C-alpha positions in Angstrom: 18.4 -3.3 29.4 22.2 -3.0 29.6 22.5 -4.6 33.0 20.2 -6.5 35.4 17.9 -4.3 37.6 17.8 -4.6 41.4 14.7 -3.1 43.0 15.2 -2.6 46.8 12.5 -1.9 49.4 14.3 -0.6 52.5 13.0 -1.0 56.1 14.8 -0.3 59.4 15.7 -4.0 60.1 15.6 -5.6 56.7 15.3 -5.0 52.9 13.6 -6.9 50.2 15.1 -7.1 46.7 13.8 -8.0 43.3 16.3 -8.9 40.7 15.1 -8.4 37.1 17.5 -10.3 34.9 18.1 -9.5 31.2 15.9 -12.4 30.3 13.1 -10.8 32.3 13.2 -13.5 34.9 12.5 -12.3 38.5 14.3 -13.4 41.7 13.2 -12.2 45.2 15.1 -12.3 48.4 15.1 -10.7 51.9 18.2 -9.6 53.8 18.9 -8.0 57.1 19.8 -4.3 56.9 23.3 -4.9 58.4 26.8 -5.3 57.1 26.3 -9.0 57.3 23.2 -8.7 55.2 25.0 -6.6 52.6 27.6 -9.4 52.3 24.9 -12.0 51.9 23.4 -9.9 49.1 26.8 -9.9 47.4 27.0 -13.7 47.6 23.4 -14.1 46.4 24.0 -11.9 43.3 27.2 -13.9 42.5 25.2 -17.2 42.7 22.7 -15.7 40.2 25.5 -15.1 37.8 25.3 -11.3 38.2 28.4 -9.1 38.4 26.9 -5.6 38.0 23.4 -4.3 38.6 21.6 -1.0 38.4 20.2 -0.9 42.0 17.3 1.4 42.8 15.8 2.4 46.1 13.7 5.1 47.6 15.2 8.0 49.6 14.3 6.8 53.1 16.5 8.9 55.4 19.3 7.0 57.1 17.9 3.5 56.6 19.3 3.1 53.0 22.4 5.2 53.2 24.8 2.3 54.3 23.5 -0.1 51.6 23.7 2.6 48.9 27.3 3.3 49.8 28.1 -0.4 50.0 26.7 -1.0 46.5 28.4 2.1 45.1 31.8 1.1 46.4 31.3 -2.4 45.0 31.0 -0.9 41.5 27.2 -1.1 41.0 25.1 1.7 39.6 22.9 3.0 42.4 19.8 5.3 42.0 18.1 6.8 45.1 14.7 8.2 44.0 12.0 10.3 45.5 9.3 8.1 47.0 6.6 10.3 45.4 8.0 9.2 42.0 7.5 5.6 42.9 4.0 6.3 44.2 3.0 8.0 41.0 4.5 5.1 39.0 2.5 2.6 41.1 -0.6 4.6 40.3 0.1 4.6 36.6 0.5 0.8 36.8 -2.8 0.5 38.7 -1.0 -1.4 41.4 -3.5 -2.5 44.1 -1.3 -4.5 46.4 1.3 -3.1 48.8 3.7 -5.5 50.4 7.5 -5.3 50.8 7.9 -7.9 48.1 5.6 -6.1 45.7 7.2 -2.8 46.4 10.7 -4.2 45.6 9.4 -5.4 42.2 7.7 -2.0 41.6 10.9 -0.1 42.3 12.7 -2.4 40.0 10.1 -1.9 37.2 10.4 1.9 37.7 14.2 1.7 37.3 13.7 -0.4 34.2 11.3 2.0 32.6 12.7 5.4 33.7 16.5 4.7 33.9 17.0 7.2 36.8 20.3 9.0 37.1 23.1 7.4 39.2 23.5 8.4 42.8 26.9 9.5 44.1 27.8 9.6 47.8 28.4 13.0 49.4 32.0 14.0 50.2 32.9 13.0 53.7 33.0 16.6 55.0 29.6 17.3 53.7 28.2 14.1 55.0 29.6 14.9 58.5 28.2 18.5 58.3 24.8 17.1 57.4 24.8 14.7 60.4 25.8 17.6 62.7 23.2 20.0 61.4 20.4 17.3 61.6 21.5 16.5 65.1 21.2 20.2 66.0 17.8 20.3 64.5 16.7 17.3 66.7 18.1 19.0 69.8 16.2 22.2 69.0 13.0 20.3 68.5 13.4 18.5 71.9 14.1 21.9 73.6 10.8 23.4 72.2 8.9 20.3 73.4 10.3 20.7 76.9 9.7 24.5 76.9 6.1 23.8 75.9 5.7 21.4 78.8 7.1 24.0 81.2 4.9 26.8 79.9 1.8 24.6 80.1 1.9 24.9 83.9 3.5 21.7 85.4 2.2 21.6 89.0 4.1 18.6 90.3 7.4 19.8 91.7 9.4 16.7 90.8 8.3 16.8 87.2 9.0 20.5 86.9 12.5 20.0 88.3 13.0 17.2 85.8 12.0 19.3 82.9 14.2 22.2 84.0 17.2 19.9 84.4 16.6 18.4 81.0 16.4 21.9 79.5 19.7 22.8 81.0 21.2 19.6 79.5 19.7 20.3 76.1 21.0 23.9 76.1 24.5 22.6 76.8 24.2 20.0 74.1 22.9 22.6 71.6 25.9 24.9 72.4 28.3 22.0 71.9 26.7 21.0 68.6 26.8 24.5 67.3 30.5 24.7 68.2 31.1 21.4 66.5 29.4 22.7 63.3 31.5 25.9 63.5 34.8 24.0 64.0 33.9 21.5 61.2 33.1 24.3 58.8 36.2 26.3 59.6 38.4 23.2 59.2 37.4 22.7 55.5 38.4 25.7 53.3 35.7 25.1 50.7 32.9 24.9 53.3 34.3 27.9 55.2 34.4 30.1 52.0 30.9 29.0 51.0 29.6 29.8 54.5 31.1 33.2 54.3 29.4 33.8 50.9 26.0 32.8 52.3 26.5 34.8 55.4 26.8 38.0 53.2 23.1 37.6 52.2 20.7 39.6 54.4 18.7 37.3 56.7 21.1 34.3 56.4 23.4 33.8 59.4 25.9 31.0 60.4 23.3 28.4 61.4 21.2 28.8 58.2 24.3 28.8 56.1 25.4 25.5 57.5 22.0 24.0 56.9 21.9 25.2 53.3 25.3 23.7 52.6 24.3 20.4 54.2 21.1 20.1 52.2 22.0 21.6 48.8 25.4 19.7 49.1 26.8 20.3 45.6 25.8 23.5 43.8 27.4 22.3 40.5 24.7 19.7 40.0 22.1 22.4 39.4 21.8 24.2 36.1 19.8 27.1 37.4 18.6 28.8 40.5 15.1 27.6 39.6 16.2 24.0 40.0 17.4 24.7 43.5 14.1 26.4 44.3 12.2 23.4 42.9 14.4 21.1 45.0 13.3 23.1 48.1 9.6 23.0 47.0 9.5 26.8 46.6 8.3 27.1 43.0 4.6 28.1 42.2 2.1 25.4 41.5 -0.7 26.5 39.2 -4.1 24.9 39.3 -6.1 25.6 36.1 -8.2 23.5 33.8 -10.6 24.6 31.1 -12.9 27.5 31.9 -14.2 26.4 35.3 -11.1 25.5 37.4 -9.1 28.6 38.5 -7.4 27.6 41.7 -5.1 29.8 43.7 -1.4 29.5 42.8 0.4 27.9 45.8 3.9 26.6 46.6 4.4 23.1 45.2 6.0 21.9 48.5 7.3 18.9 46.6 10.9 19.0 47.7 13.2 19.3 50.7 11.1 20.4 53.7 14.2 21.1 55.8 15.2 23.8 53.3 11.8 25.4 53.4 11.6 25.4 57.2 15.1 26.9 57.4 14.3 29.8 55.1 11.2 31.0 56.7 12.7 33.1 59.6 15.6 34.3 57.4 12.9 35.7 55.0 11.2 37.4 58.0 14.6 38.9 59.0 15.4 40.0 55.5 12.1 41.8 55.2 12.6 43.6 58.5 16.3 44.6 58.1 17.2 44.7 54.4 16.4 47.7 52.3 16.8 45.6 49.2 14.3 43.0 50.2 11.9 45.7 51.6 11.9 47.5 48.3 11.4 44.3 46.4 8.5 43.1 48.7 6.9 46.5 48.4 6.5 46.0 44.7 4.8 42.6 45.3 2.4 44.1 47.8 1.4 46.9 45.3 0.6 44.1 42.8 -1.9 42.7 45.3 0.1 39.8 46.7 -0.8 38.8 50.3 1.7 39.0 53.1 2.2 35.2 53.2 2.8 35.2 49.4 5.4 37.9 49.8 7.2 35.8 52.5 7.2 32.8 50.3 8.5 34.9 47.4 11.3 36.2 49.6 12.2 32.6 50.6 12.4 31.7 46.9 14.5 34.9 46.3 16.9 33.9 49.0 17.4 30.5 47.3 18.1 32.3 44.0 20.6 34.7 45.6 22.3 31.8 47.5 22.7 29.9 44.2 24.2 33.1 42.7 26.8 33.7 45.4 27.8 30.0 45.5 28.0 29.7 41.7 30.0 32.9 41.2 32.0 32.8 44.4 31.1 36.5 44.9 29.4 38.0 48.0 25.9 39.4 47.9 25.5 42.6 45.8 22.1 44.3 45.8 22.5 45.6 42.3 23.4 42.2 40.9 20.7 40.5 43.0 17.9 42.5 41.4 18.3 40.2 38.3 18.8 37.0 40.3 
């Protein structure tokens, strides 16, 4: 162990830490999930005689981002890992107890055993794009909820008027958010060029391009298109064992659910409007694939093509895409 390990279990209001020192000795502590709590963690580590740690935490949405950034800027190595990996590690250790204190130690043990790769914060422009795109996603979800309430047959006039007024407000907010995303993308040359490249792919328009850029974030970190597809949970998952188990091959769905959701309707559009995707899908249907399997295959193909245009800097070419 080259440096002490700091396992961190993040919650909304606080975080538990488990410091595993080089000697193997454990130290536990709880801090508030605030800037003041981060400063208290810094002082606590100093009192333990620790200058640099390898900190490890689960990817928990926005709860851990500020702490991860704080530790990174302080010069510590930070790893942000998939919660599924921690859960599998807990199973391998036959862990029977689940508390914040135990989870912090478990995450530390995982870091000690697996030495996960270091996390790097996103560039500011990508972080801002991601926040805008996720805000748009929330607004769209709220609009669907209100539209469903309206279509369910609201009988009370005051409630109906309230829902209609909220829908008008949400529509205005959605337009403003879409315009903010457009301005943000156009104000950064790299994002603007990448958006144009993605927009050249059949089925992918401006909104989907922004989401892809905000979730894939850095195309250079992937060695192949298959890695991006795996990140999106769009690679096949076989289920076979011995001579008796012959399960159907399905999508793994272990990956970024936002990417999968975002690619479903572009895949439908590509199948309806693009001769390239129509011809490709026809071959799959002739081989006995179901319609849903074809849609999933097109979603995966869109990821491969998106990787290709971003990696090469060249717009979509049907002849080149046949081999992507």
